[in-house]
C-alpha positions as CSV (number, residue, x, y, z in Angstrom):
1,X,-0.1,-0.1,-0.3
2,X,1.4,3.2,-0.6
3,X,1.7,5.7,2.1
4,X,0.9,9.6,2.5
5,X,4.3,10.0,3.4
6,X,6.0,8.6,-0.3
7,X,3.7,11.5,-1.7
8,X,5.1,14.6,0.9
9,X,8.6,13.5,-0.9
10,X,8.0,14.7,-3.9
11,X,4.6,17.1,-3.7
12,X,7.4,20.2,-4.1
13,X,8.5,19.3,-7.4
14,X,7.6,21.4,-10.1
15,X,7.0,20.3,-13.6
16,X,9.3,21.1,-16.5
17,X,8.4,24.1,-18.7
18,X,7.6,23.3,-22.6
19,X,10.2,23.7,-24.9
20,X,10.4,27.2,-26.8
21,X,9.7,27.2,-29.8
22,X,12.7,28.9,-32.3
23,X,12.1,29.6,-35.9
24,X,16.5,30.2,-36.2
25,X,16.9,26.5,-34.5
26,X,14.1,25.5,-36.7
27,X,15.7,26.4,-39.7
28,X,19.4,24.9,-38.4
29,X,18.0,21.7,-37.7
30,X,16.0,21.0,-41.1
31,X,19.6,22.2,-42.7
32,X,21.5,20.0,-40.7
33,X,18.8,16.7,-41.0
34,X,18.7,16.8,-44.8
35,X,22.8,16.9,-44.7
36,X,22.9,14.0,-42.9
37,X,20.2,12.2,-45.6
38,X,22.2,13.0,-47.9
39,X,25.4,12.3,-46.5
40,X,23.9,9.2,-45.0
41,X,22.4,8.2,-47.9
42,X,25.6,8.6,-50.3
43,X,27.1,5.9,-47.2
44,X,24.4,3.7,-46.9
45,X,24.8,3.2,-51.7
46,X,29.1,2.9,-51.0
47,X,28.2,0.3,-48.3
48,X,26.3,-1.8,-51.2
49,X,28.4,-1.1,-54.0
50,X,31.4,-1.1,-52.9
51,X,32.7,-2.1,-49.0
52,X,31.4,-5.7,-49.0
53,X,33.4,-8.4,-47.6
54,X,32.8,-11.0,-51.0
55,X,34.7,-13.7,-49.0
56,X,31.9,-13.5,-46.0
57,X,28.8,-12.6,-47.3
58,X,27.1,-14.3,-44.7
59,X,28.0,-11.3,-42.2
60,X,28.5,-8.5,-44.2
61,X,25.0,-8.5,-45.9
62,X,23.4,-9.0,-42.7
63,X,25.3,-5.8,-41.4
64,X,24.5,-3.7,-44.9
65,X,21.1,-4.7,-44.2
66,X,21.1,-3.5,-40.4
67,X,22.1,-0.1,-41.3
68,X,19.9,0.3,-44.2
69,X,16.7,-0.8,-42.2
70,X,18.5,1.7,-39.8
71,X,18.6,4.5,-42.1
72,X,15.0,4.1,-42.9
73,X,14.2,4.8,-39.7
74,X,16.5,7.8,-39.4
75,X,14.4,9.3,-42.8
76,X,10.9,8.7,-40.5
77,X,12.6,10.6,-37.8
78,X,13.6,13.1,-39.7
79,X,10.1,13.3,-40.7
80,X,8.6,13.2,-37.6
81,X,10.6,15.9,-36.1
82,X,11.0,18.3,-39.6
83,X,8.6,21.6,-38.0
84,X,7.7,22.7,-35.1
85,X,4.9,25.6,-33.7
86,X,5.2,28.4,-30.9
87,X,3.1,28.0,-27.7
88,X,-0.3,28.4,-28.0
89,X,-2.9,28.8,-26.0
90,X,-6.6,29.1,-27.1
91,X,-9.3,30.8,-25.0
92,X,-11.4,28.5,-22.7
93,X,-15.1,28.9,-24.1
94,X,-18.0,30.0,-22.1
95,X,-21.0,28.1,-23.3
96,X,-21.5,25.1,-25.4
97,X,-22.0,26.8,-28.5
98,X,-18.2,28.1,-28.3
99,X,-17.5,24.3,-28.5
100,X,-20.5,23.1,-31.3
101,X,-21.7,26.2,-32.5
102,X,-24.8,23.9,-34.0
103,X,-25.6,22.6,-30.7
104,X,-29.3,22.5,-30.2
105,X,-28.5,23.7,-26.2
106,X,-25.6,25.9,-27.3
107,X,-26.3,28.7,-24.2
108,X,-25.9,25.9,-21.7
109,X,-22.7,26.0,-20.1
110,X,-20.3,23.2,-20.3
111,X,-20.1,19.6,-19.1
112,X,-17.3,17.8,-18.2
113,X,-17.2,14.1,-16.9
114,X,-13.8,13.7,-15.6
115,X,-13.3,9.6,-15.1
116,X,-10.5,7.9,-13.2
117,X,-10.8,3.9,-14.5
118,X,-9.3,1.9,-11.8
119,X,-8.9,-2.1,-11.0
120,X,-6.7,-2.9,-8.0
121,X,-4.6,0.3,-7.2
122,X,-4.7,1.2,-3.4
123,X,-7.8,3.7,-3.2
124,X,-5.8,6.3,-1.0
125,X,-4.3,6.8,-4.7
126,X,-7.1,7.4,-6.3
127,X,-8.3,9.9,-3.7
128,X,-5.4,11.6,-3.9
129,X,-6.8,12.3,-7.9
130,X,-9.9,12.7,-6.9
131,X,-9.3,15.7,-4.7
132,X,-7.1,17.1,-7.0
133,X,-9.8,17.0,-9.6
134,X,-11.7,18.8,-7.7
135,X,-9.0,21.6,-7.4
136,X,-9.7,22.2,-11.1
137,X,-10.4,26.0,-11.7
138,X,-12.8,27.7,-14.7
139,X,-12.6,31.0,-16.0
140,X,-16.7,30.5,-16.6
141,X,-19.5,28.7,-14.5
142,X,-18.2,24.8,-15.9
143,X,-20.2,21.7,-14.5
144,X,-17.7,18.9,-13.9
145,X,-17.7,15.6,-12.7
146,X,-16.4,13.1,-11.0
147,X,-16.7,9.6,-12.0
148,X,-14.4,6.3,-10.5
149,X,-14.6,3.3,-12.8
150,X,-13.9,0.8,-10.4
151,X,-13.3,-2.7,-11.9
152,X,-12.2,-4.2,-9.0
153,X,-16.0,-3.8,-7.5
154,X,-14.1,-3.2,-4.0
155,X,-16.1,-1.9,-1.1
156,X,-13.4,0.3,0.1
157,X,-13.2,2.0,-3.3
158,X,-16.9,2.8,-2.9
159,X,-16.2,4.2,0.5
160,X,-13.6,6.6,-0.7
161,X,-15.4,7.7,-3.5
162,X,-18.8,8.4,-1.6
163,X,-16.3,10.1,1.0
164,X,-15.3,12.8,-1.5
165,X,-18.3,13.4,-3.4
166,X,-18.0,11.4,-6.5
167,X,-19.8,9.0,-8.5
168,X,-19.3,5.9,-8.4
169,X,-19.5,3.3,-11.7
170,X,-18.6,-0.2,-11.4
171,X,-20.0,-3.1,-13.8
172,X,-20.2,-7.1,-13.4
173,X,-17.7,-8.1,-15.6
174,X,-14.4,-7.1,-17.1
175,X,-15.1,-7.5,-20.7
176,X,-12.7,-5.3,-22.7
177,X,-10.4,-4.0,-20.1
178,X,-10.0,-0.3,-19.8
179,X,-12.0,0.3,-22.9
180,X,-14.8,-1.7,-21.6
181,X,-14.6,0.4,-18.1
182,X,-14.8,3.6,-20.0
183,X,-17.7,2.3,-22.4
184,X,-19.8,1.3,-19.5
185,X,-19.1,4.6,-17.7
186,X,-20.0,6.8,-21.1
187,X,-23.7,4.5,-21.3
188,X,-24.1,6.2,-17.7
189,X,-22.9,9.9,-18.1
190,X,-23.4,12.3,-20.5
191,X,-20.8,15.2,-20.5
192,X,-20.1,17.3,-23.2
193,X,-16.2,16.0,-22.9
194,X,-14.1,13.7,-21.3
195,X,-11.0,13.6,-19.4
196,X,-9.4,10.2,-19.3
197,X,-7.3,9.8,-16.3
198,X,-5.9,6.5,-14.7
199,X,-5.9,5.5,-11.1
200,X,-2.8,7.2,-10.0
201,X,-3.0,10.9,-12.1
202,X,-3.6,14.0,-10.6
203,X,-4.7,16.8,-12.3
204,X,-3.5,20.2,-12.1
205,X,-6.1,23.1,-11.5
206,X,-5.2,24.6,-15.0
207,X,-6.2,21.3,-17.1
208,X,-9.4,22.4,-18.3
209,X,-8.4,26.4,-18.5
210,X,-5.6,25.1,-20.7
211,X,-7.3,22.6,-22.6
212,X,-10.7,23.6,-23.6
213,X,-9.9,26.7,-26.0
214,X,-8.4,24.2,-28.7
215,X,-12.4,22.7,-28.9
216,X,-13.0,25.8,-30.3
217,X,-12.2,24.1,-33.4
218,X,-15.9,22.1,-34.3
219,X,-13.3,19.5,-35.6
220,X,-11.0,19.1,-32.7
221,X,-11.9,15.6,-31.7
222,X,-9.2,15.2,-28.4
223,X,-6.1,17.2,-26.6
224,X,-3.6,14.8,-25.2
225,X,-1.5,16.7,-22.5
226,X,2.3,15.4,-21.4
227,X,2.1,13.0,-19.0
228,X,4.3,13.9,-16.1
229,X,6.0,11.2,-13.7
230,X,6.9,13.1,-10.0
231,X,8.3,10.8,-9.0
232,X,11.5,9.8,-11.1
233,X,14.7,9.4,-8.4
234,X,16.7,12.5,-8.8
235,X,19.9,10.5,-8.2
236,X,22.9,11.8,-6.4
237,X,26.1,13.3,-7.5
238,X,29.5,11.3,-8.1
239,X,31.6,12.2,-5.5
240,X,28.6,11.4,-2.7
241,X,28.0,8.0,-4.4
242,X,31.7,7.4,-4.4
243,X,32.1,8.7,-0.4
244,X,29.2,5.8,0.3
245,X,31.7,3.2,-1.6
246,X,35.4,4.5,-0.7
247,X,35.2,7.3,1.8
248,X,36.5,10.3,1.5
249,X,39.3,9.5,-1.4
250,X,36.2,8.4,-3.2
251,X,34.6,11.7,-2.5
252,X,37.8,13.9,-3.8
253,X,38.5,11.8,-6.7
254,X,35.3,12.3,-7.7
255,X,35.1,16.0,-7.0
256,X,38.5,16.0,-9.3
257,X,35.8,14.5,-12.1
258,X,33.4,17.1,-11.9
259,X,35.5,19.9,-12.5
260,X,37.0,18.4,-15.4
261,X,33.4,17.6,-17.1
262,X,31.2,19.2,-14.9
263,X,28.7,17.8,-12.9
264,X,27.7,14.2,-12.9
265,X,24.5,12.2,-11.1
266,X,24.3,8.8,-10.5
267,X,21.2,7.1,-10.6
268,X,18.9,10.1,-11.6
269,X,15.6,7.9,-13.1
270,X,17.1,4.7,-13.5
271,X,14.4,3.2,-16.2
272,X,14.5,6.3,-17.9
273,X,11.2,7.0,-17.4
274,X,11.5,10.7,-18.0
275,X,8.8,11.0,-21.1
276,X,10.1,14.4,-22.2
277,X,11.3,13.4,-25.5
278,X,8.6,11.9,-26.2
279,X,5.5,13.9,-25.6
280,X,7.5,18.0,-25.8
281,X,9.5,16.5,-29.2
282,X,8.1,13.7,-31.6
283,X,4.1,14.1,-30.8
284,X,4.6,17.9,-30.3
285,X,6.1,17.6,-33.7
286,X,3.6,15.9,-35.1
287,X,0.7,18.7,-34.9
288,X,1.8,20.5,-38.0
289,X,0.1,17.3,-39.7
290,X,-2.8,16.3,-37.9
291,X,-1.3,12.9,-36.5
292,X,-0.5,12.9,-32.5
293,X,-2.3,10.6,-30.8
294,X,-3.9,10.0,-28.1
295,X,-2.0,8.0,-25.1
296,X,-4.5,8.0,-22.8
297,X,-4.2,9.2,-19.5
298,X,-4.1,13.1,-19.2
299,X,-6.3,13.4,-22.7
300,X,-9.6,15.2,-23.1
301,X,-12.2,14.1,-25.9
302,X,-14.9,15.2,-27.3
303,X,-17.6,12.9,-26.1
304,X,-19.7,13.6,-30.1
305,X,-16.0,12.6,-31.7
306,X,-16.1,9.4,-29.6
307,X,-19.4,8.1,-30.1
308,X,-19.5,9.3,-33.9
309,X,-16.6,7.1,-34.5
310,X,-17.8,4.3,-32.6
311,X,-21.4,4.5,-34.5
312,X,-19.5,4.6,-37.7
313,X,-17.3,1.1,-36.5
314,X,-20.7,-0.6,-35.3
315,X,-22.8,-0.1,-38.7
316,X,-19.4,-1.2,-40.6
317,X,-19.5,-4.0,-38.8
318,X,-23.2,-4.9,-39.0
319,X,-23.0,-4.4,-42.9
320,X,-19.8,-7.0,-43.2
321,X,-21.5,-9.2,-40.8
322,X,-25.0,-9.1,-42.9
323,X,-23.2,-9.4,-46.5
324,X,-21.1,-12.9,-45.0
325,X,-23.9,-14.3,-44.1
326,X,-25.7,-13.0,-47.5
327,X,-23.0,-14.6,-49.4
328,X,-23.1,-17.6,-47.6
329,X,-27.2,-18.4,-48.0
330,X,-27.0,-17.3,-52.1
331,X,-23.6,-19.7,-52.7
332,X,-25.8,-23.0,-50.5
333,X,-29.5,-22.1,-52.0
334,X,-27.7,-20.9,-55.7
335,X,-30.5,-18.0,-55.3
336,X,-29.5,-14.9,-56.8
337,X,-31.0,-12.5,-53.8
338,X,-32.4,-13.2,-50.2
339,X,-36.0,-12.2,-49.5
340,X,-36.5,-8.9,-48.1
341,X,-37.8,-10.5,-44.7
342,X,-35.0,-12.7,-44.2
343,X,-32.2,-9.9,-44.6
344,X,-34.1,-7.7,-42.4
345,X,-33.9,-10.7,-39.6
346,X,-30.6,-10.7,-40.9
347,X,-29.0,-7.2,-40.1
348,X,-31.5,-7.8,-36.9
349,X,-29.2,-11.0,-35.5
350,X,-26.0,-9.2,-36.9
351,X,-26.8,-5.6,-35.0
352,X,-27.8,-7.8,-31.4
353,X,-24.7,-9.2,-31.9
354,X,-22.3,-6.4,-32.5
355,X,-21.8,-4.2,-29.7
356,X,-20.9,-0.2,-29.7
357,X,-17.1,0.4,-28.5
358,X,-16.1,3.6,-28.0
359,X,-12.8,2.6,-27.3
360,X,-11.3,-0.2,-29.5
361,X,-11.6,-3.7,-27.1
362,X,-7.7,-3.7,-27.5
363,X,-4.8,-3.7,-25.3
364,X,-3.8,-0.2,-27.2
365,X,-6.8,1.4,-27.1
366,X,-5.7,4.8,-27.1
367,X,-3.9,4.6,-30.5
368,X,-6.5,2.4,-32.3
369,X,-9.0,5.2,-31.6
370,X,-6.7,7.8,-32.2
371,X,-6.1,6.1,-36.3
372,X,-10.3,5.7,-36.3
373,X,-11.1,9.2,-35.5
374,X,-8.0,10.4,-38.3
375,X,-9.2,8.1,-40.4
376,X,-12.3,9.6,-40.4
377,X,-11.8,12.1,-43.6
378,X,-15.8,12.8,-43.4
379,X,-15.6,14.2,-40.6
380,X,-12.3,15.5,-40.3
381,X,-11.6,15.2,-37.0
382,X,-8.4,16.7,-35.4
383,X,-5.9,15.9,-32.7
384,X,-3.7,17.9,-30.7
385,X,-0.9,17.4,-28.2
386,X,-1.1,20.4,-25.5
387,X,2.3,21.3,-24.7
388,X,2.1,22.3,-21.3
389,X,2.1,19.4,-18.6
390,X,-1.5,19.4,-17.0
391,X,-0.9,16.6,-14.1
392,X,1.3,14.5,-12.7
393,X,1.6,10.3,-12.4
394,X,3.8,7.5,-10.6
395,X,6.2,5.9,-12.3
396,X,7.7,2.2,-12.9
397,X,9.7,1.9,-10.0
398,X,11.3,-1.4,-10.5
399,X,12.8,-3.3,-14.2
400,X,9.8,-6.0,-13.7
401,X,7.0,-3.2,-13.8
402,X,8.9,-1.3,-16.3
403,X,9.0,-4.1,-18.6
404,X,5.2,-5.2,-17.9
405,X,4.1,-1.6,-19.1
406,X,6.8,-1.1,-22.4
407,X,5.9,-5.0,-23.6
408,X,2.4,-4.0,-23.6
409,X,3.2,-1.0,-25.0
410,X,5.5,-2.9,-28.1
411,X,3.1,-5.6,-28.6
412,X,-0.1,-3.5,-28.5
413,X,1.5,-1.7,-31.4
414,X,2.9,-4.2,-33.6
415,X,-0.8,-6.0,-33.0
416,X,-2.2,-2.9,-34.5
417,X,0.6,-3.1,-37.6
418,X,0.1,-6.8,-38.7
419,X,-3.9,-6.8,-38.0
420,X,-4.9,-3.0,-38.8
421,X,-2.4,-1.2,-40.4
422,X,-2.4,2.1,-40.7
423,X,-0.2,2.2,-43.9
424,X,-3.5,0.9,-45.4
425,X,-6.4,2.0,-44.0
426,X,-8.5,4.3,-45.9
427,X,-9.0,8.1,-44.7
428,X,-5.5,8.9,-43.4
429,X,-3.6,10.9,-45.1
430,X,0.0,10.5,-46.3
431,X,1.8,12.3,-44.0
432,X,-0.4,10.8,-41.1
433,X,0.0,7.1,-42.5
434,X,4.1,8.0,-42.4
435,X,3.6,9.4,-39.0
436,X,1.8,6.3,-37.2
437,X,4.1,4.3,-39.7
438,X,7.2,5.9,-37.8
439,X,5.5,4.5,-34.6
440,X,5.7,1.2,-35.4
441,X,8.6,0.8,-37.5
442,X,10.2,2.1,-34.0
443,X,8.9,-0.8,-32.9
444,X,10.5,-3.5,-35.5
445,X,13.9,-2.2,-34.7
446,X,15.0,-5.0,-32.6
447,X,15.2,-6.9,-35.5
448,X,18.3,-4.9,-36.6
449,X,19.7,-3.7,-33.4
450,X,20.2,-7.3,-32.5
451,X,23.1,-7.3,-35.4
452,X,24.8,-4.0,-34.5
453,X,25.1,-5.4,-30.9
454,X,26.6,-8.9,-32.3
455,X,28.2,-7.4,-35.2
456,X,31.8,-6.0,-33.3
457,X,31.2,-9.7,-31.0
458,X,31.5,-12.1,-34.3
459,X,34.7,-9.9,-35.6
460,X,36.5,-9.8,-32.2
461,X,36.4,-13.2,-32.2
462,X,36.9,-14.7,-35.2
463,X,38.8,-11.6,-37.2
464,X,36.4,-12.0,-40.1
465,X,35.3,-8.5,-41.4
466,X,32.0,-7.6,-42.6
467,X,33.7,-5.2,-44.9
468,X,36.6,-5.5,-47.5
469,X,38.8,-3.3,-45.2
470,X,38.9,-0.8,-42.0
471,X,40.9,1.4,-44.5
472,X,40.8,5.2,-45.1
473,X,38.5,4.9,-47.1
474,X,35.9,3.2,-45.0
475,X,36.4,5.9,-42.3
476,X,35.8,8.9,-44.7
477,X,32.4,7.3,-45.7
478,X,31.6,6.7,-42.3
479,X,32.8,9.4,-40.0
480,X,30.7,12.0,-42.3
481,X,27.8,10.6,-41.5
482,X,27.5,9.6,-38.1
483,X,28.8,13.5,-37.1
484,X,26.4,15.6,-39.6
485,X,23.8,12.9,-37.9
486,X,24.9,13.6,-34.4
487,X,24.4,17.6,-34.8
488,X,21.3,17.0,-36.8
489,X,19.6,14.9,-34.3
490,X,21.5,17.2,-30.8
491,X,19.6,20.6,-32.8
492,X,16.8,18.8,-33.5
493,X,16.0,18.0,-30.0
494,X,17.7,20.4,-28.2
495,X,16.6,21.1,-24.6
496,X,16.2,17.4,-24.1
497,X,19.2,14.8,-23.0
498,X,19.0,12.1,-25.9
499,X,21.9,9.9,-24.9
500,X,19.7,8.0,-21.8
501,X,16.9,7.7,-24.8
502,X,19.1,6.3,-27.6
503,X,20.9,3.6,-25.0
504,X,17.4,2.4,-23.8
505,X,16.5,2.1,-27.5
506,X,19.1,-0.2,-28.2
507,X,19.1,-2.0,-24.8
508,X,15.6,-2.6,-25.5
509,X,16.3,-5.2,-27.8
510,X,15.5,-8.5,-26.3
511,X,11.6,-7.0,-24.7
512,X,11.2,-6.1,-28.3
513,X,12.1,-9.4,-30.2
514,X,9.4,-10.8,-27.9
515,X,6.7,-8.5,-28.4
516,X,7.4,-9.5,-31.9
517,X,7.6,-13.2,-31.7
518,X,4.3,-13.0,-29.7
519,X,2.7,-11.1,-32.5
520,X,3.8,-13.2,-35.5
521,X,3.3,-16.3,-33.9
522,X,-0.6,-14.2,-33.8
523,X,-0.7,-14.6,-29.8
524,X,-2.9,-11.7,-28.4
525,X,-1.4,-9.4,-26.1
526,X,-2.8,-9.6,-22.5
527,X,-3.8,-6.4,-20.5
528,X,-2.2,-6.3,-17.1
529,X,-2.6,-3.2,-14.8
530,X,0.7,-1.6,-14.4
531,X,1.5,-2.6,-11.2
532,X,1.9,1.0,-8.5
533,X,4.1,0.2,-6.3
534,X,7.2,-1.3,-6.4
535,X,8.1,-4.7,-6.5
536,X,10.6,-6.1,-4.2
537,X,13.9,-7.8,-5.2
538,X,16.4,-7.7,-7.8
539,X,15.7,-8.6,-11.1
540,X,19.5,-9.5,-13.1
541,X,17.1,-12.5,-14.6
542,X,15.5,-9.9,-16.9
543,X,18.5,-8.6,-18.5
544,X,21.0,-11.4,-19.0
545,X,20.4,-11.0,-23.0
546,X,22.0,-7.1,-21.9
547,X,24.9,-9.3,-19.5
548,X,25.4,-11.4,-22.2
549,X,26.4,-8.5,-24.7
550,X,28.7,-6.7,-22.3
551,X,29.9,-10.1,-21.5
552,X,31.2,-11.5,-24.5
553,X,32.2,-7.9,-26.2
554,X,34.8,-7.5,-22.6
555,X,36.1,-11.3,-23.8
556,X,36.2,-10.5,-27.7
557,X,37.9,-7.4,-26.9
558,X,40.7,-8.9,-24.7
559,X,41.2,-11.6,-27.2
560,X,41.2,-9.7,-30.4
561,X,44.2,-7.2,-28.4
562,X,46.0,-11.0,-27.9
563,X,45.3,-12.0,-31.5
564,X,47.2,-8.4,-32.7
565,X,49.8,-8.7,-30.1
566,X,50.4,-12.6,-31.0
567,X,50.7,-11.8,-34.7
568,X,49.0,-14.5,-36.8
569,X,45.9,-13.3,-36.9
570,X,43.1,-11.9,-39.9
571,X,42.6,-9.0,-37.4
572,X,44.1,-5.3,-38.3
573,X,44.8,-3.2,-35.5
574,X,42.1,-0.5,-37.3
575,X,39.6,-3.0,-37.3
576,X,40.3,-4.3,-33.8
577,X,40.1,-0.5,-32.3
578,X,37.3,0.4,-34.8
579,X,35.0,-2.6,-33.4
580,X,36.1,-2.2,-29.6
581,X,35.2,1.2,-29.6
582,X,31.8,0.1,-31.3
583,X,31.7,-2.4,-28.8
584,X,32.3,-0.5,-26.0
585,X,29.9,2.3,-26.6
586,X,27.4,-0.7,-27.1
587,X,28.5,-1.9,-23.5
588,X,27.9,1.4,-22.5
589,X,23.9,1.7,-23.9
590,X,23.3,-2.0,-22.2
591,X,24.9,-0.7,-18.5
592,X,21.9,1.3,-17.8
593,X,19.3,-1.5,-17.9
594,X,21.4,-3.5,-16.5
595,X,22.0,-1.0,-13.3
596,X,18.1,-0.9,-13.5
597,X,17.6,-4.2,-12.4
598,X,19.9,-4.0,-9.4
599,X,18.2,-0.2,-8.8
600,X,17.1,0.0,-4.9
601,X,15.7,3.3,-3.7
602,X,17.7,5.1,-1.2
603,X,15.4,4.3,2.2
604,X,15.8,0.5,1.0
605,X,19.1,0.8,0.8
606,X,20.2,2.6,3.9
607,X,17.8,-0.1,5.6
608,X,19.6,-2.8,4.7
609,X,22.8,-1.3,6.1
């Protein structure tokens, strides 16, 4: 159970402000990105045309393919980050007519349903969210109704809800998990807008005041706000950490290091949970093509858009079922037409069989619903990634919880890619297809990342090279590409630290491969509630593949160095140096997640001393 003491430690934390827009920096980014793409394309062409080792094509071709796939991912990423826009807030609407000019009750005040979906979380945790929701402010009269959607059917949750003056909603089954929970609540409420919250979401007072203004555009379907984990471990300084290990001498050494390279923090955000890169860079840069997608908690939805999309989907499914039955009957009976009375009965049965689902019954219901709404070309629904943080949430506090969450993200996205590919979905614009494609393509990266991780190991252990030679010509092609790419990404993501995210992207490979194989086998991605409390123990068993990468790389480095010193080896000095550096970079990327497997909160470590 989470106690109030846990939250009190973080109550004074203030969320970061959104990145400021700079037209000059954007132009510089676009210039550097174009240069990087041109140099990268030149490098990939040269790799295929002139650098493959003909005596080891089994090794050379997979590595060149991996580089090509990664370069294509870079092209998509550049498109995603291409254009930003200044932070601009719209005036909050006063009446329903301000957001829906054709509504018959346009002179009445706006009604908002705030929905907290919960299953087995601590009721006291949910209470904090209810209390914060009651503190939301608005410059005009507004009817805010708070609902607790309890799929756990718990008397203690109902008691907390009633004590706080909120509305308690439950159901007899857990059909459709969170999406089903939301559907059940929508059947019992009628607000003009919905605010979706997880059990641990704590809205800020300005949430409605800052977001409802976007809905002055009648085509605005939903607004997503950034998720902010306010309990991320802040870590400790390098001198303090070394002092705890080695005493005063360690502290002095740490201070010396900081004098050379600046402040160093150890143990901050061990699971790379900080989502600023995703929300403030990736999602925000999708606004210009109307392709930012819903991420669930912290989002505000126009009820009309969600319900209309659900009804359209319902109608399409009824028609499909009707056509299938009609075709069956005509084939078996050899009749050209089905009697009108029978057709009416078939449609009635089909309608009774299908269900209206405002949010798709899917482990990734948020992005799936986004695709459905964006694809409605007739209505032209829009979305917006609001840049200002308007709520706070709890972060995964151990590697097991992190694994559950990330596998759900990866598996759910890949399931959509395989079974409802947005690239071929009717109604989406070409830029929207590219943006959604970028998201799904990123989850395929473990396939080529594993090549990048083990390629230096193969060379160091065998001396077999994937390139014709580690010559000056090779480095003259590789180094300009790497330099221009790093410069471009540095400017394109200015204001957000990027290395941790890149390292996490690389070290994610075992979980990513598991998600890919699960979907490839046709297995269903199950919905698991992300634990809101720390799971005990260390989790080295979860990072055995990453440990193997580090172990094999270090062993390979020693082996290749020894072979080079002893002579009579196919290794070259330039090849050994290049692959050791490459391998050490891989090891550094793996070290973060390995350290996360052993991470414990400060108070836990102190208690064990």
